[in-house]
C-alpha positions, -999 to 999 in steps of 0.1 A, spaced: -628 -117 483 -617 -119 446 -585 -102 435 -581 -95 398 -546 -89 384 -549 -77 348 -528 -55 325 -559 -40 307 -572 -8 323 -607 -13 310 -609 -48 326 -598 -33 360 -623 -4 357 -652 -28 350 -642 -53 377 -637 -26 403 -675 -19 401 -684 -54 413 -688 -60 450 -662 -82 466 -636 -76 439 -602 -60 444 -582 -50 413 -545 -45 407 -527 -37 375 -502 -65 367 -492 -94 346 -495 -132 352 -458 -136 345 -450 -117 377 -478 -122 402 -474 -100 433 -479 -128 459 -460 -155 478 -464 -192 469 -495 -206 485 -511 -171 491 -542 -180 471 -565 -209 468 -570 -206 430 -552 -188 402 -567 -185 368 -544 -177 339 -567 -173 308 -548 -148 287 -522 -172 273 -550 -194 259 -558 -168 233 -525 -176 216 -528 -213 213 
């Protein structure tokens, strides 16, 4: 299962159509999970500003 946390409604809408993807509105600065809850976290948005 893949869980997408994204602040952009269009991204959530598109990803929700894919099998095996759960979506949630949110922000990488405040992820709604305990430490160690996931195997991998990708934070790509901040790279746009470098």
